[in-house]
N, C-alpha and C positions, 0 to 999 in steps of 0.2 A: 497423543494429544493429551488424553486425559489426564495422565500424570503432570504434565505441564499445568493444566487449568486447575487441577487439584493443590499445586503448590501455590499459584497465585490467590487462590480462595483463602489457603491456609493460613498464607504469610502475606497478606495484603499491604502490609507497611515495609515491608523488605525492600531493599535496595535492588533486589532481583527479581521483582514482581513484574516488571516491564519486561525484562530479558524473559520471563517463563511465558507471558501472555501473547510475546512474539514468537517464540517456540512452538506454544501452541498453535497458533495462526499458521504457520509455516508446514506442521505436520498435518494439518487438517486442508490447507492447499494441496498438499502432495496426495493426499487421499480423495481429491476432487470434491472436497465440500467448500466448494467457494463460498457459498453464503455464510455460512458458520466462520469461516477463515476471515471473511470480510467484517466481522463483526469484531474481532480479536484486532484487527488493524484498524479500524475505525475508531476504537478506544485507546489508540498509543498517539496517534498524529498530531494531537495538541500538545504533545511533550515538548516539540520543539530541539529534540536532541538525535542522537544518531539512531537512536531505537525508533523514534519516530520518522526520522527518512527513511529507515528500511519499510516500517509499515505502508509509509505513504507509497513508496515504489510499489511494493506487492499490491497494495490496495488498486494502485492504477493498473496495473497488468492484470489483477482479477477484473476489473471494470472494462479493459478491452478484450478478455477472453468472453466477456458475457455481452460483447457487442454494444456497450454503452460508453463511446468515446466520448461523450460531452461529460460524462463523471469522470473518467479518467483524467480528462484535461483539467477539470476543475480540480481535482485531487493534488494533481503535478503542480499546478500553478499556484496553489495555496502554500503548497510544502518551498515551492522556490521562491516565496516571497521573503521567506527566514533563513533558508539554507543557503551558506555562501561558500562553503568549503565542504572538502569529505568525498569520499570515494562514492557516494550516493549521487551526488550533485549531478555527474554525467549520465547517471542511469533515469534519474526524474526528468534530465533534459530531452533524454530518449524518449521516454513516456509519454511527455508533452509533445514531442514532434510525432510519434505514431499516432496520438488520438488527434490530433489535428489534421494529418493526414487521412486519417479515418472520416473524419468529420468532411473532409474537401471532398474526398471518393462517394460520400453517401449523397451529397447535394449535387453532383456532378461537375464541380468545376476544379477536379483534378487537372494537373497539367504533365501527366507522366504519359 
């Protein structure tokens, strides 16, 4: 993750900077450094592109792993406002469904 972080810091205006930040977040996520990974992903979600969609999906997953379904739902919902196509669309829909299911289960209204 450190190499990716250095690349994005050294060349912040590069067209590859967001990809480098995404890769840094993914590496941190694999290393179970979820809070650090989330910081990288939060910095990308406003981009409204495929990288932002991937970052939103991974950030939603982190929020779910850390038992924060409300935050996971919010991240997914925000991305789904602008994402209309692509391979991340079903992933974000599933993230939202998982978050809403967890919220429902936590307030005792689960119908399972």
